[in-house]
N, C-alpha and C positions, 0 to 999 in steps of 0.2 A: 562253546554254543549257551545261551543264555537261558535261561530258569523257563521261561516263556516256553522256547522252544524245545526243548526237554520236556513241560506236559505235551503239548502236542499230541508228541507221540503217544506217550500213554494212554489219552484222552481218546486215540483213534485206535487200538493197539485190536480189538476187535473187527473194529469193521474191516483194517489192515488185512484180516487172513482171509476176506474175500478174493481179495488185488491176485491171487495164485490165480482164479479162475481168468485171466483178463490176456490174449494172445501174447503180450512183451509178455508175463510171467513168463506163459509157456514156453516158449524161446530162449527166453530168459535161464527157464532150469537147464533147457538143451543143450546150452553154449556153455553154464558154468559145471557141466556132466564132462562133460567133451574137456574142457581146461584142466578138472578135477584128475582123471586117468585114475592109474591104477593108486591109491593113499595107504597100500599096505602096510599097517606098521607107522603112520605120518604121526605124528605132535602135531598141531593145526590151531592156527588164532585166529578167529572169526571177528574180524573187529567192527563194529557195527552190526552183529548179528542176527538183532532184534530176536524173531520167532525161535530160530534153529535150523529156520527152513534149509539153507542150506550145510549149516553144522551136519545136519542130519543126513546127507545126500551124501556127504566126506565119511560120515560114518560107516552109510552102508555102502562106500568104494573099498572099505578097508580100515581107514582110520580107528588108531589106537583110543585116543581121545584129546576134545577140541575144545578149547577155552574159547566164550565166544562176550566180549564185549559188547556192550550199550548202553546208553543213557536211558532207557526205556523199559522200567522194571514191571508193569504193566505188563508190554510187549513178549520178556525174558518169562516170565510167568506162564505163558499162555504155552509159547516153548516149554518147560519144565512138566507141562501138565499133558504135553503130549507126548514125552520121555516115558513116564511115568506109567501111561496110559499102554503103553508099547511093552512095557516092563525092565527097558535097560537105563532105567538111569544113574546113570555115574561116567557114561562115556561122554557126555554133552558136561562142561562146566562154567558156572556163571558167574559174570562179573559186573557191577556196576559202576561204568567210568565214558567218559567222553573221548572218544577216539584222536581227538586230535590235542587231547593235554598228554606229558608226562604220568603213566599209568603211576610209578608210585609216589606221588605228589596226591592220586586220587583214594588213596591206602587198596590199590589194588600191583602184589607183585608178582608178577608174571616172570619167567624165566630168562634171563638177558641170551640172546643166538642160539637158541635153543629150540629155535622150530623148524618145521621142514619146509611148512609150510605156509604166508600169508594170506589170509582173503580181504579184502575191503568192499564190498559191495555196497554201490550206492552212496557210501560215506566221502568222497571228495567233491560230493557236489552242491554237500554241504559247509563249506570250508568259506568262509567269511572274507578271508583275508588270505595273501600267501601266506601270510605267520601264521593260518590256522592247517593251510593245504602242507606245509613245511613240519607241523608238529603232526600232523598224519602220516608224515611220509618218515620221518624221526620213530617213532614208534613202528612201523615197517618191518624199518633196515633193522634196527635194536633187537627185535624181536627175532630174522631169518639166522639162522644154520649161515656158513657162508656157504652158496652155490643154491642154500634156497630155492623157492619156490614164490612168485606172489601172482594172485589172479585177483580180480577184483570188476563188475561192470559199474560203468560209467557214460553220461550224456557227451552224446560228441557232436561238434559238427558232421554236417549241415542243418540235420534234421531242427535241431534248436528250432529256426526260425521254419521250418517245411508246414504246408499245408498239412499236412497229413495230421503235422501234430496240434494245428489250429483245432482242428477239428475231433482229435483226439481215437483216432482209426482204430489203433493197434490198446487200443489202453488207458490210453494219459494227455493227456491237455497242456498245453503249459500258455497261460495268461502274465498282462503287464512284464514282459519284458525291460529289464531296466539292465542300462550301463554302468556297474562298480568300478572300482580301482581293484586294475587287475580282472575285470571279468564279467557276469551277468549275475542280475536275482531274479525272478521270477515267483511266481504263484504257480504252484503242478498240485493239476484236476487231476484224481484216478479216476475212473468212469467205474465205480466199479454198482452197486444198486444197492442204498443209493452211495452218491457219486460222492467225495469227501477231497481233503484239497491239506493243505500246507504247503510251507515256502521253503523253497531253494535256494541255492545262492552256487556258484561254480567259477573255476579258476581258470580262465583263456588256459594256463600250462595243462591241464588236461584236458578238457573237451573240446582243447585246439590240437592236441595227441604231441605237445612239442615236447613232455614227461623232462625238461629242465630238471628240473630239484630232484628226482629223484636220481636221473641221473648221477649228479652231483654229490649223491649218497652210495654209490654205487651198485645202485643197480642198473644191469641191462639187455637186451635181448626182447627187448617191446615188444606183443603181438597182440590183433588183433585174432579172435578168435574167427573163423568166416561163418556167417550166420548163412549164408545160400548151402553151405551142407550139412543143415540140423537138419531134421524128417519136420519138423515143424512146419518148414518149408517148404523144404521137398514137397511135402503133401499136398500143395495151394499157391504154388507161383505167383499167381496172378497177385492174388489177398496182398504177400507177399510184396509182391510188387514197385511198390511206392517207399517201403521201409530201409530196401533193396540199396534204392535211387538215393537217397538221402535216409541216413539212419538216424535215429534218434537214442542211439547207446549199442555201444561191446564190451565182451568179456577182454580185459585184455590180460595177456601174461605179460611176465617177467623173471627177473633170477639175482639174486644178490651172489655180485661177483667175489 
């Protein structure tokens, strides 16, 4: 990730807090909570964890400790402030690093093969190259215990080119979609008030749900959490119909052999 890309997330840190009010964010929260399940006593790594939204979910579900890694210090500061206001500083630890590069080379020394669960939410949608994607998965597989669990939300086909994404029905609009080696790049506009945008890149191995890279590193049992079973969808099936027909994103789980 370039310095300018890192800077864009610090720039939109405050605006990004409004993301939680979007329909897609509400579905995301329920999907990830379902995927997390009982985290009692778990040690968790949250790559690209930003403000710690899902790290806090994990703590609420019993996690002993969560290490959040992100390039955006301003976003993590928001998370630190929230934890301080809640009076539970210490459960979540914050580290500044790029999730696609070796942690130790960035001065972040995390334990090897020691985490019960690793999250990487939207992280793969910032892989510019296959090497970036491999770097992300190296960090994930290296951190997980044998038998440990992975979960992460990612952009998937066919929603990238769907009509509901062109107009932002669920809170995200994709524009200027272009082919790059191994995948796609685009402009992502989040429909907050006011809207804000950032660049996205993603490899077909991820959005096509091929998962050849992680399978080659010992990951197995890839599954998508069924969106149709979430409460927010059941409460308004007509609204979510087009997403279910052409989903833009999914929470995917897997296990390290």
